[in-house]
C-alpha positions as a printed Julia matrix, in Angstrom:
373×3 Matrix{Float64}:
  -0.18    0.25  -0.27
   1.46    3.41  -0.77
   2.3     5.93   1.81
  -0.46    8.32   1.93
   0.43   12.04   1.61
   1.64   14.62   4.53
  -1.4    16.52   5.58
  -1.63   20.18   4.41
  -0.88   22.7    7.09
  -1.57   27.01   7.49
   1.55   29.06   8.37
   1.82   30.15  12.04
   0.47   33.25  13.07
   2.76   33.82  16.06
   5.6    34.11  13.35
   3.84   36.42  10.87
   2.94   38.51  13.87
   6.93   39.0   15.05
   7.94   39.41  11.29
   5.81   42.08  11.12
   6.75   44.26  14.39
  10.21   43.68  13.7
   9.71   45.37  10.04
   8.01   47.88  11.9
  10.72   48.88  14.43
  13.07   48.81  11.67
  10.67   51.48   9.99
  10.71   53.62  12.65
  14.56   53.13  13.49
  15.06   54.31  10.12
  12.69   57.34  10.27
  14.06   58.64  13.53
  17.43   58.21  12.08
  16.35   60.1    8.78
  14.63   62.64  11.48
  17.76   62.62  13.75
  20.15   63.37  10.79
  17.86   65.71   9.61
  17.92   67.89  12.61
  21.57   67.7   13.31
  21.71   69.01   9.93
  19.01   72.06  10.6
  21.14   72.54  13.72
  24.43   72.86  11.8
  23.46   75.11   9.42
  21.63   77.06  11.98
  25.36   77.46  13.92
  26.94   78.0   11.2
  24.52   80.95   9.53
  24.75   82.04  13.2
  28.67   82.29  13.37
  29.01   83.56   9.96
  26.55   86.5   10.87
  26.98   86.96  14.33
  29.96   84.38  16.47
  32.68   85.29  14.48
  31.85   88.93  15.33
  32.21   88.62  18.88
  34.28   87.57  21.95
  33.22   87.31  25.46
  34.03   86.47  28.46
  33.07   86.07  32.16
  36.35   86.14  33.28
  35.88   90.27  34.13
  35.67   92.39  37.65
  34.29   95.35  38.41
  37.51   97.94  39.08
  38.23  101.64  40.31
  40.74  104.27  40.78
  40.76  104.49  44.16
  41.84  107.27  46.46
  43.44  107.18  49.35
  43.22  109.33  51.81
  46.54  110.17  53.97
  47.21  112.89  56.16
  49.74  115.43  55.47
  50.78  116.43  59.04
  50.98  114.15  62.2
  48.81  114.8   64.9
  46.17  113.95  67.09
  42.4   112.62  65.43
  40.1   115.4   67.82
  37.02  114.2   65.28
  36.06  111.65  62.69
  32.73  112.39  60.92
  32.5   109.38  58.37
  32.25  105.4   58.47
  32.82  102.87  56.21
  30.02  102.9   53.55
  29.11  106.13  54.02
  29.01  108.51  51.13
  31.15  111.71  51.05
  31.02  114.48  48.22
  34.59  115.78  47.34
  35.03  119.13  50.29
  33.31  117.46  52.63
  34.86  117.39  56.08
  35.99  113.88  56.87
  38.66  114.15  60.09
  39.82  116.82  61.79
  42.87  117.04  63.24
  44.64  118.67  66.36
  45.93  122.39  65.39
  47.52  123.84  68.74
  50.74  123.2   67.46
  50.36  124.86  63.69
  48.12  127.82  65.32
  51.27  128.75  67.52
  53.73  128.14  64.19
  50.88  130.73  61.92
  51.32  133.28  64.93
  54.59  133.03  64.72
  55.29  133.09  61.05
  52.71  136.1   61.53
  55.17  137.96  63.54
  57.49  137.48  61.67
  56.3   138.68  58.43
  56.0   142.09  60.48
  59.43  142.06  61.64
  60.36  142.0   58.06
  58.68  144.64  56.86
  59.52  146.48  59.5
  63.29  146.1   59.01
  62.89  146.69  55.44
  61.18  150.43  56.66
  63.53  150.98  59.12
  66.81  149.83  55.86
  64.3   152.83  53.66
  64.78  155.28  56.67
  68.65  154.42  57.8
  68.88  155.14  53.59
  67.85  158.28  53.81
  69.68  159.31  57.38
  73.11  158.38  55.2
  72.26  160.25  52.74
  72.0   163.35  54.87
  74.95  162.85  56.15
  77.28  162.21  52.85
  75.57  166.02  51.99
  76.97  166.55  55.78
  80.03  165.5   54.84
  80.72  167.23  51.73
  80.08  170.43  53.65
  82.75  169.59  56.1
  85.07  168.84  53.25
  84.17  172.48  51.94
  84.64  174.2   55.1
  88.1   172.35  56.17
  88.95  172.94  52.04
  88.43  176.92  52.82
  90.52  176.76  56.3
  93.21  174.48  54.24
  93.28  177.27  51.41
  93.91  180.3   53.81
  96.55  178.24  55.94
  98.46  177.49  53.02
  98.04  181.23  51.98
  99.15  182.07  55.06
 102.01  180.24  55.16
 103.12  181.3   51.67
 103.22  184.37  52.66
 105.4   184.12  55.82
 107.69  181.97  54.3
 107.76  184.86  50.96
 108.63  187.46  53.6
 111.55  185.56  55.77
 114.41  186.61  54.03
 113.85  190.18  54.98
 113.36  189.33  58.27
 110.09  191.01  58.41
 108.35  187.54  59.95
 109.5   186.04  62.84
 110.69  182.38  63.97
 107.78  181.88  66.0
 105.02  183.69  63.57
 106.43  180.75  61.07
 106.28  178.26  62.97
 102.65  179.24  63.55
 101.69  179.41  60.65
 103.35  176.17  59.2
 101.19  175.24  62.38
  97.97  175.79  61.14
  98.74  174.79  57.91
  99.2   171.44  59.07
  96.55  171.48  61.0
  94.35  172.36  58.31
  96.05  169.9   55.96
  94.52  167.28  58.27
  91.32  168.32  58.96
  90.45  167.98  55.52
  92.01  164.81  54.96
  89.96  163.17  57.92
  86.61  165.33  56.16
  87.35  163.52  53.01
  87.84  160.4   55.28
  84.37  160.79  57.04
  82.49  161.93  53.59
  83.89  158.83  52.28
  82.62  156.72  54.97
  78.91  157.86  55.56
  79.14  157.51  51.2
  80.69  153.82  51.86
  77.23  152.64  54.4
  74.72  154.5   52.24
  75.69  152.38  49.59
  76.28  149.15  51.54
  72.58  150.48  52.89
  70.87  150.94  49.41
  72.15  147.55  48.28
  70.04  146.62  50.68
  66.4   148.45  49.48
  66.98  149.76  45.89
  64.77  148.22  43.9
  62.42  146.94  46.21
  59.63  147.77  47.97
  58.14  146.71  51.11
  56.03  143.79  49.73
  58.69  142.2   46.97
  62.14  142.35  49.56
  63.41  139.38  49.62
  63.18  139.08  53.63
  59.56  140.12  53.11
  59.16  137.69  50.87
  61.21  134.67  52.74
  58.53  136.32  55.52
  55.17  135.33  53.12
  57.17  132.39  52.13
  57.03  130.37  55.86
  54.02  132.34  56.78
  52.12  130.5   53.52
  53.72  127.15  54.51
  51.75  127.32  58.22
  49.39  128.21  56.89
  48.63  125.85  54.56
  49.75  122.84  57.67
  46.97  124.96  59.47
  44.31  123.98  56.71
  45.64  120.71  56.82
  44.56  119.9   60.23
  40.78  119.2   58.79
  41.05  116.29  56.38
  38.3   116.69  53.22
  37.48  113.82  50.57
  39.25  114.45  47.63
  36.91  112.86  45.63
  33.19  111.85  44.95
  32.7   108.17  46.5
  32.06  106.11  49.48
  34.64  105.37  52.39
  36.03  101.47  52.95
  38.66  100.78  55.23
  38.62  103.56  57.25
  41.21  103.06  60.19
  41.33  106.21  62.19
  39.92  106.35  65.76
  39.22  109.35  68.0
  41.82  110.35  70.22
  44.95  108.38  68.08
  47.54  109.98  66.97
  48.18  109.41  62.78
  51.92  110.37  60.81
  52.08  112.03  57.8
  51.69  109.81  54.65
  49.65  106.75  56.6
  46.58  105.98  54.85
  43.64  106.41  56.99
  40.86  104.89  54.81
  40.31  104.84  51.27
  37.41  106.45  48.84
  35.47  104.51  46.08
  33.8   106.64  43.2
  31.15  103.94  42.25
  29.95  106.33  39.61
  33.48  106.15  37.7
  34.15  102.36  37.59
  35.45  100.1   35.07
  35.52   96.62  33.73
  38.52   94.69  33.6
  37.94   92.05  31.27
  40.31   89.01  31.12
  40.49   87.46  27.66
  42.31   85.09  26.35
  45.51   85.83  24.34
  43.48   84.37  21.17
  40.43   86.02  21.34
  42.82   88.93  21.25
  43.23   89.27  17.26
  40.39   91.54  16.11
  39.6    93.58  19.77
  40.63   97.11  19.59
  40.03  100.2   21.54
  37.13  101.48  21.13
  35.03   99.24  20.19
  31.4    98.68  21.64
  30.98   95.73  24.4
  27.96   94.74  26.62
  28.3    93.58  29.8
  26.13   92.11  32.23
  26.24   91.73  36.38
  26.03   89.25  38.7
  24.66   91.17  40.58
  21.2    92.02  38.42
  21.75   89.33  36.03
  21.26   89.3   32.31
  17.44   91.83  32.84
  20.79   95.02  33.35
  23.22   95.5   30.23
  25.56   97.83  30.21
  27.09   99.07  27.43
  30.73  100.56  26.99
  33.09  101.04  24.76
  37.05   98.56  24.98
  39.58  102.28  26.21
  42.92  100.09  26.14
  44.94   96.41  27.11
  46.54   96.44  30.41
  50.75   96.13  29.54
  51.36   92.31  30.5
  49.87   89.13  31.99
  47.84   88.36  35.08
  51.23   85.86  35.11
  53.63   88.61  34.17
  53.14   90.98  37.24
  52.87   88.16  39.82
  54.49   88.09  43.1
  56.37   85.35  42.0
  56.33   85.54  38.39
  55.75   82.16  36.44
  59.42   80.37  35.23
  58.58   78.64  32.42
  62.89   77.74  31.44
  62.74   74.63  32.56
  62.59   70.68  31.09
  59.16   69.85  31.86
  57.37   73.09  30.35
  53.63   73.11  29.74
  52.07   75.89  28.08
  49.07   77.62  29.26
  46.65   79.74  27.53
  47.34   83.12  29.08
  45.01   86.15  29.64
  45.48   89.83  28.66
  43.16   92.85  31.06
  41.15   94.35  28.57
  40.05   97.73  30.15
  36.08   98.52  29.62
  34.59  102.07  30.43
  30.34  102.12  31.02
  27.96  104.54  30.09
  28.04  106.73  33.72
  24.1   107.25  32.99
  23.65  103.53  33.12
  25.95  103.2   36.32
  24.05  105.8   38.23
  20.63  103.56  37.56
  22.43  100.05  38.5
  24.96  101.41  40.97
  28.19   98.48  40.84
  30.95   98.01  43.53
  34.75   96.82  43.02
  35.27   93.49  42.6
  31.39   92.22  41.19
  31.79   89.75  38.6
  30.43   90.77  34.96
  30.91   89.11  31.99
  31.42   90.92  29.12
  30.75   90.73  25.02
  32.54   92.95  22.69
  31.78   93.19  19.14
  34.32   93.49  16.81
  33.02   93.38  13.52
  34.09   97.18  12.9
  37.56   95.97  13.01
């Protein structure tokens, strides 16, 4: 008997479902991959467009801090503080009184300088009067010379007459001797008168040298006394220490009763209305940065809602590491290159600073537009 054919069976429905699910997963994965690739292409295209239009024309850093030209208050004289009118965090205006020092010594020195000036003026007036008196003496000595000259001429004539009569015996020896004595006396008197006139003229010349060409206000001694008085008055005024600029007091180091010494800092004043930003950019970021370019600055204090507008005003003379207390020494065998940062100064808009004040040391973020290079 022949073998019977095997029975015909239908396909397993479980395998068909599994195949369908596998194909569906493959199609879904393929669709996801296509969408992901398209998304990457779109993102790359958008980034490229952003970089070409915006990104390559901007450099930014968050390594930036607020700075200012701080005024250091130092006394110019040494004295005891008798009054301190300010404290830390207090706002002051230029010219406000900060500290008063004991001015007793300065007041005495000022009085002495005033007395010396009065004395110098009096001495000049005395010198002027002395010149007038000496001039009168010179005139009197000239009159004495004229009188002595007249007496000398008369004595000489009398002696000549007696000498002419001596051979005839008309003049006695005593009379001739008297005539000779009178002549010698007249000659000595004339010489004395001339010497006195020369001495008076010398004294007049010496005194005139002290006062000639000067007035009571331009005399050298008076000018020296005036300079000393000005110095004494300046020291007296320096007993009151005033604020050199507008700003906020910080690091006050003086108390009432403390003796401050000349040149020792007693406080600092920060001009909060004139602060600037020092932004430390990497050296490669500075290839297109130039003074005058505009910048946008935000502060961590206010967040991104407050944007300051400024401009680049200059670059530091060296990197931070170059001016460090212990500069880096790279001349070693295990040298490793470190990217350096150079401080760039950003000047801020004063009106924006007035609306949103900043303090020295605050963290900032800076973005510089380099499209104008």
